[in-house]
N, C-alpha and C positions, 0 to 999 in steps of 0.2 A: 569281270572288269571290262568296261567298254574301251575300245581303242582310242587313245588320245590323238588330238590333231598335232600336226607339226607346229612347234612353237617358234614364233618369230620374235626375238627380242627387239624392241624398238621403243623410242620415246621422242616426243616432239623437241625441236631445237630450242635452245636458250642462249641469250647473249653470253659471250665469254666472260665478261665482267658484270657483276650485278650487285646491288645492295642486298642487305639481309632481307629487307621487306620484299624485294623482287624475288629472291630465292624462295621465300616462304610462299609467295603467290604461285610460283612455278610448281611447288610441291602440291599445293591445293588443286591446281589444274590437272596435274599429272596423276596424282594418287588419290584424289577424292572424287572430283567430278568425272574423271575419265581414267579409272584404274586401268593400267596397261593390260591388254588382252592376255598376254602370256602369263601374268601372275594369277589371273582367274582360272585359266586353263590348268596351270600346274596345281593350284589349290584343289580343284575338283579331282585331278588325278591322284593327289595324295589321299583325299577323303575316300575315293573309290577303293583304295587298298584295304580299308577297314570294313567294307560292306559285308564281307563274308565271315568276319570274326563274330563270335557269339556275343550276346549282350552280357555285360558283367553283372552278376547277381548282386554285388554290393551296391549297385545303383538301382534301387528298387522303387523308391517313391519319387514320382515325377510331378513337378508343378508346371502347369501351363497357365500363364497369366495373360489375359486378353483385354487390352484397353480398347474401348469402342470410340472411334473418332469419326467414322465415315459410314455409320449405319450398319445394316445387317451383314454387309460384305465382310467386315472385320471378323464377325462371329463365324460366318460361314467358312472363311479361310482357316481360322484357328481350328474349327471342327475337323477339317480335312487333315490337319497335322495331328490332332488327337487320334483320329482313326488310324493314321499311319503308325503312331507311337505305340498304340495298344497292340499292334501286330508284331512288335519287336521281340516280345517275350510274354508268356502267359503269367509270369511272376509280377509284372509291373502293376503298381497302384498309381492311378492318375488323379490328381486334384486339379480340376479345371476352374480357375477363378475368373469369372467374366464380370468386368467392371461396368455393369449396366443393369438397369431395372426394366429395360424395354423389351428384351428378347428372352425367349425360352431356349436355352442352349440345346436341350435334348432334341428339339425338332431339326437341328442342323446336322446331327450325327447320322452316320450311315447304318448304324445298328441300334436296336432298342435295348440291347443288353448293357446295363449300367452297373453291373456287379463290381467292376473294378474302376469305375469312374465316379469321383465325388465332385459334384458341381456346386459351386458357391457363387451366387450373384449378389448384387447390392440390395436385393430384397430381403436377405436374411443376415443374421449376425453370426452365422456359423464360422468356425475356424478349421483349418486343416487338422487331420488326425495325427499326422507324423511330420517331422522335419523333412524338407525336400532334399533329395540327393542330386537333383538336376533341375534347373530352372529353364523353361522355354518361354520366350516372349515373342509376340508378333501378331499380326503383320504391321501394326502401328510402329513407326520408327521412333521409339521412346528414347529419351535421354535421361531417364531416371537412374539414379545410383542404386547400388545393391541395397543400401539401407532403406531407400524409398520403396524399392520393390518388395522388401520384407513387410513393410507397413501395408502396402497394397495387397499383398498375398495373405496377410493376417497370420503369418507363421514364420518359422525359422527356415533358412535356406543355407545348406552346408555344402553344396556341390557347385559345379561349374554353371555358367550361364550361356545359353545359346539363343541368339536372336535371328529370326527370319523376318525380312523387311519387305514391305510392299514395293511394287514396281516403280522404277523411275527415281527412287531416292538415291542420294549419294552415299557412298560407303566411306566412313571416316576411319581410315586405317590406323593401326597402332603405329606404323612407320611415320605417318604425318604427325601424330602426337609426340613421337620421339624427337622430331625436329623442333617442335615447340618447347620441349623440356630443356633444350640446350640454349635457350635464349640468353642466359647469363654468360655463356661462353662466347657467343658470336653476336652480341647485341651491338646496336649502333649503326652508323652509316658507313662502316668499313666496306671495302669492296672485296668480294671473294669469288675467285673462280669456283664453279660448282664442284670440281673434283677435290679441291682443298676443303671446301665446306663439308663435303660428305665424309672426308677423313676425320674431321673434327666431330661430326655427328656421331660416328661410330666409335671414336676414341681409340682407334688402332691403326697402325700403318697398313696401307693397301696390300703390301706383299704378304702379309699374314692371312692368306686366303681363307683358311679353315676357320680362324677366329672371327674374321670379318663376316664370313657367310653365316656362321652360327648365330650372330646377332641379327642379320637380315632375316634368316629363316624364322627365328623366334618372334620377330615383329611383323613380318609380312604374312606368314602362313599360320596364323593363330588357330588353335583348335577350339577355344572358347572365347566368348566375347565379354570380357570383364570390365571394359570401359564403356560408358554410355555412348551410343551412336554407332558402335560396331555391329556387324552382323552380316549375314548372307542376304544380299539383295536379289530377290526373285526377278525373273524376266526371261526374255528370249535371247539375250546376249550370251555368247559363249556356252550355250546349252546349260545355263544355270537352272532353268526350268520354271514351270508354273504349276500350281496346285490343280491337278485334273481330278474331276469327280468321276470315279470309276463306274458308279451306277449309271450316269448319263452316257459315258463312253461305251459301255457294254450293252446299253439298252437296244432292244430289237426295233428296227424301223421298217414299216411295210413299204415305205417309199424311200427315195434316195436320201432325203433330208428331213423327213417328218413322219409321223404316224398318228392318225386320229384316235386310235385306241386309248391313248393316254388321257384323253378328255374325260374318260370315266373315272380317273384317279383324282379329279378336282374335289377337294374336301368341303369347300363352301357351296352348299346346295343351291342357293340363289344365284351365285356366280356361275355355277355349272349350267343351270337352267337357262340363264340369259345368253351364255355363249352358244349353247347348242341350238337354241331357238334362232339366234342370229345366223347360224350356219345352216338353217333350214331343217333342223330336226324339231318338228312341231311339238311333240309330246315330251321332249327333253330326255327321251330314252332311245338309245340307238346311236348310230354314228353318221356323220355327214358324208356327202359325196364330194371328195376332194377334186373330182374332175370338173365340178361346176363352181365350187367356191374354195377360196384359200384362206388360211388363218395365219396371222402374224402376231407377234408378241413383243412388247417393249417396255423397258423401264429406263427413265431418264430423270435428270434433275433440272432441266430447263424446258420451258414450253416451246422454245424455238427448235429444240431437238425433236420433240414430238412432231412438229410441223414438217421438218425436213424428212423424217422417216415416212410420214404419210405421202409426201411428194415423191420420194424415190419409188415407193410401192406403186403409186398411181401411174408413174411413167413406165415402170417395168411390166406391170401386169396389164395385158391388153385384151384378155379374153374372159376371165372369171369375175364373179362377184368377190368382194374382199371384206373380210372381217379382221379388225385389229383390236387387240386387247392392250390397254395402256394403264399405267398408274396416273393419278391425277394430282399428286402432290409434287410440286416443283420446288425442290429445296432451295435452289439458287434464285428462284423468283420470290422466295420467302412467302409462298402462297400454296394453300391447299384449295384447289379450284372446286367449286360446286359443279354439278353437271352443266348448269346454265352458264356459269363463269368459264368453264372449259370451252363451251361452244363459242362464246363471244370472243374469247382469246384466240382461238385457232381459226374458226371459219368466218373470216372476214369476207366481204363481197368479192374482193380480188382473188382470194384463195378458192372460193366456191367456183368462180369463173375458170380458174386453173384446173380444178377437178373436172368440170364439164368438158373442157378442152381434151382431156385424156379419157373421156368415155364414161363418166359417172354422172347419173342424173339425179341421184338422191343420196343424202347423208342422214344416217340415223345414229343417235348417240344414246346409249342405255347406261345410266348410273344405277345407284341403289334405289331410285324412285321407281314407282310402279310402271309408269309409261315412259317410252323413249322420247327424245326431242328429234323431230324430223325436219330436215331442211332441204328444199330443192336447190340444185346447183344453178339452174337456169330455166329455160323453157322447153327442155327435152327430158321429161321425167321417165320416158321409156328406156333410157340408157341403164347401165349397170348400177347396182347399189353398193354403197360403201358404208359398212356398219362398224360401230365402235362399242366396246364394253369397257367401262372405266371404273376403277376403284382407287381409294386412297393408297392402299398397299395390298400385298399378297403374302400368304404364308409360304415358307420355303417349299413345302410339298406342292402347293399349287403352281409356284414358279417353275418347278421341275416339270410338272405335267404340261404346262403351256409351252415350255421350251422344246420338249420332245414332240409336241403335237403341231408345232409351227415350223414353216420353212423359211420365214424371214424374221430376223431378230434384231432388236435394238438393245444396246447395253451401255453401261457406264462404269467408271471406277476400275476396280481390280477384279472383282469376283464374277460379275455377270459376263464379261468377255470369255473367261475360262469355261463357264457353264455353257455358253453358246457354242464354243468350239467342241466341247465334249458332246453336246446334244446334236451337233451338226446342223448346218443351215445353208441355204442357197443365196441369201442376201444378208449382209452383216453391216450394221452401222454402229460406229463407236463414238460416244460422246466424250470429247476431250475437254476436260474441265479445269485443268491446273497445269503448272509447269512440270510437275512430276509425271502427270499423265501424258504430256507432250513427249517426254522422253520414252514412255512406254509405247505410245503411238509410233514413234520413230523406230523402235525395235520391231514392232509388228510389220511396218512397211519394209524394213531392211530384210526381215526374215522371209517375206513373201516375194521379194523382187526376183531372186534367181530362177524360181520355177513357176511363179504365178504373177507375172508382170502386170497383167490387166487388173487383177484384184488389188495389187499393190498401188497402182495409180488411182483406182477407184477409192481405196481407203484413204489415201493421201488427200484427195480432193474433198471427199464428203465429210471428213472429220474436222475440217477447218471451221473456225468460228466465223460468224458474219455471213452476209449474203454472198452468193456466187456472182462473179462478173458474167457478162454475156458469153464470153469465150469459155469460161469454166462451165457454165450451165450447158452449153452445146456439147462440151466434152463429156460431161456427166451423162447426158441423154444418150450419147453414142455408146458409152461404156455399159449403161443399163440395158441397152438393146443388143449388146454383143452376146451371143449364145455361150461364149467361153467364160463369161463372168460367173454364172452359177457353178459351172464346173470347177473353176479355179478356186472359188470360195469354199466349196465343199472339200476340195483336195487340200487346201490350207488347213481347214479344221482337222482333218484326219492326220495331217503331217504333224501338227502341234501335239496332238494326243500321243502319237507314237514316239516322237523325237524329244519333245520338250517337257517331259514330266519331272517336276521338282522332287518327286519321291525318290528318284534315282540318286539325287544329290543329298537329300535329307537323311536317308538311312546311313550312308557312309559318314556324313558330317556329324550326326548325333553320336554314332559309335566312336568316332575319333575323339570327340569332346569327352565322352565318358571314360574311355581308356586313358587318355592323357591326364585326366584328373586322378585316376587311381595310380598310374605309372608315369610320373612327370618326366622320367628319363627317356620316354619315347620320343620327345622332341629332339633330344641329342642324337638318338639312334637314327631318326630320319635324316638329320643333317649329315651325320657321319657316312651314311650309305650313299649319299649323293656324290657323283664323281667330280673330280677336280675341274674338268673341262666345263661342266655346267656351272659350277661355283664361280669360275673366272668370268664366264659370260654374264652371269647375273651382276656381279660387281662392276664389270666394265659398262654394262648397260646403265646402271644407276649413276655412274660417274662421268659418262661421256655426253657430248653435246650433239654430234651428228654420227649416229652409229646404229647399225642393226645387224643381226646375224641369225641364222636359222639353227635350230636344234631339231634334227629330223625325228620322224616317228620311230624309226628303227632304234636310234640312240635313246629316245625317251622310253620306249618299251623295255629295253634292256635295263636301264637305270631303275625304272619303276619295279621291275622284277626283283632287283637286288634290294630295293627299299622294302618291298613286301616281305622278303625272307628275313630281313633285319627286324621288322615289326613283329612278325610271328615268333621269332626266337626270343625277342625281348619279353613279349607277353608271357610265353611259356616259362622262361627262366625265372622271371620275377615272381610269377604266381607260385611256382614250385618251391622257391626259396623263402617265400613269405610264411608267416605263422599261419595264415589262412590257406587251407588246401585249395588246389585248383578246382575241386568240386564245389568249394564254397565261393569261388570267384565267378565261375561260369554259371549261368542259369541252369535250372534243373532239367529243362528240356532242350538244352543247347549241346552241341558237339563241337569239338575242336578238330 
């Protein structure tokens, strides 16, 4: 169990008197858009106590339902969860229902062994073989009811539901719903001090600390997500974590942030030949000299982002020839550009002059056509060459090969940033495309600031939409020329992989969901083992206007130790007293 941080109970101020509508809005702001840090920290602390418990054998058939709203990234994220789940126990049977006809889910899994995984896509009429003992959904933030999920799954679901949600989404807590359920009791324009309103919400006097806290615990620190919109929101906040691809993270790199050997793993033969020839490997067999030419790779949804990525590389790289591999389908431009259309969109006369200013005399763009399009940037063709290889899309295997072989990476959405961090890079550009992704970008900047301030400022500036002001452009140029930027970028990548892996949260959270389903009294056991001082602080925090207090790491460690003993004894006592033997409850290869 990892050491928890010191918990600071705090909440933003609220007017002493407020209408019901204002109170509801306060709860929305406090517990949905910005769930207090201490609740997230304590939730993860509780879940970590279950990580070392065995997986219950009674929960054998796992359903993973993946809705696809944002392209291949949704499938890739779900595949990483499937890979993690299959390692929980050798007894598990996983049915992975991918709601799409576009992708082949097998290509996203880390292992080719599908003996325990049944994949169903929209291309087939197949149904699951067995009812599901546990439902896992994500990363799309679905609001579907359980009845709707059964229809989507095409089978029966008889166990708990666990939702993992993509970055930047709000978490609609059960506590918030509890407020809404009490509308009939505190409806109208009556004025309520929040402390009185909270008493009415919970329906018990404040002095009955244990009873009040039991209700808070049941609604704040849920083990499963039975109501639509609930779930664990991934991200860099409070060490919730992100889905790190272990293959990329553990891949050998011959240089600090890249390795040309992985170019040999490209599966598309024509693409491989085009890239190697652009890198100076004439016969397409062998490896390029990275002392003379550098490779960059990017995937984005806006043509403006491609242009920014090219600009940043042109400014930073002052010595070598440059090859950049890009997608040519701009989803947010609603356009799949032809090779000629790509050139006309990106390489305007002004942009060609910009490239000449930074030392490039010629641009060559190679699509699927036989011959590249060649454009001089000006009147000095003896300058360096800027080569592009573009395709409408890439297979997951080819994306991985390019990310490991490139030292500068462009990414978008949820999945490609994580892959970029795991693959490691010296320059990183994030395309921020929506409100949710702005929240994720903010998390990245805040996570980088303490140790990597130059990278944090660079990320903040370069991820903004729209053109740079003159002052911003001058600052960006200075940052790109700072030798500490590549160092801090690479250090940030390594830090995320080590510290912010969602797998650490996922394993404990899934086991807690499974065990709470089999032994519902575990919820009461957790609440009973929490000391009175902590309960009083929680209640006071929820009912006060201007208040904060610390609960130290020493206090928290002691309390968590007591909770863990209570959990273990409850599991052992209940399983030994039940008609099913302990050997029937625990997996065949598990030990207690």
